[in-house]
N, C-alpha and C positions, 0 to 999 in steps of 0.2 A: 362641820362642825355640829353635833345632837344637840339636842336642846332636851327638858326635863320641861312637863309638864306638874303642877304643885300645887294640889284642890286643898284647902281648910275648911272642911264644914261643919256644921252641926244642923242635922238632922232634927223637924220638926213632923214630921208627918214620914212614919216608919214604914207603910203601906206605900205612899204616890212613890216613896225615894226609891222602894226595891224594883220599882216600875223601872227610874230614871236609870236605876246600875245594869239592870237586866240587858237595856238596849246601849249603854253607853258602852263596854266590856269590845260586844264586838264592833263598833264606833272607832272604837281607837286602835283596836289590831287592824281593823282593815286601812287603817293610814299608817301601818308602820308602826306606832305607840305599844309600849306593853309596860305592863306593870312593875316595878320593882321595890313600889311599898303601900298598901289598902289595908290601912284601917286600923296597924301595929300599933303596937308598946311605943310611946312620943314620950319625952319628959321638956315639957313649957320652958325657956329660958325666957323667952321677952315678948311682948306684946301679947296679944288676942288670946287667949286658948281655945279651941276650936277641937272637939272629940273625935275625927275624923279626918284622917291629913293621908292625900292619897298620892303619889308621885308617879305618872307614865315615864315612857325614854321615848323619845322620838328621832329620827334619821336626822330632824333641821327645824330650826325656826319655823319657815315658813307651811312646814309641813303638819306639824303640832296647830299651827292655825290655820291649818286648811281645813285640819280633821274639825276643830271647833265650827267653824261657821259650812260645814258639810247639811248636807240635808237628814244624814242618817244621825247624828251628834245630835242635830237642832231637835230631832227628835225627840230624843231621851231628854233632852235638858229642860224640853214642856212639862213633865212629870217633877222635875225638881223645882225650878221656879213654886213658888208659894209650899215646897216642902223641906226646903232648907235655907240656912243662911251660908254663902257661899264666898271664898275668894280664889281667883284662879288663875294662874302667869305660865309664863313661856320663859324661860329661861336658857340659854345657852351656854354650853358646859362648853368645859379648855380643852376638852380631847381632841 
């Protein structure tokens, strides 16, 4: 089964978050992830609104979680900490 990595983000420091984004994309790709939504138009219907929403598709949940814990992604994440408020989850798809 595939998996979706879903992030809801409020950026509080554009410069630092830009460094995160520059490193996160290659880390995600290295683990077979591909972006299917990245900061595009959205309509908030329920819950807390975050102005940046990102969805990446991975081959499976374990690979998505391994990506998160990888040294490459953790290096990127160091730039996002303190530069954003985020929620991140991995959800298994039904395919």
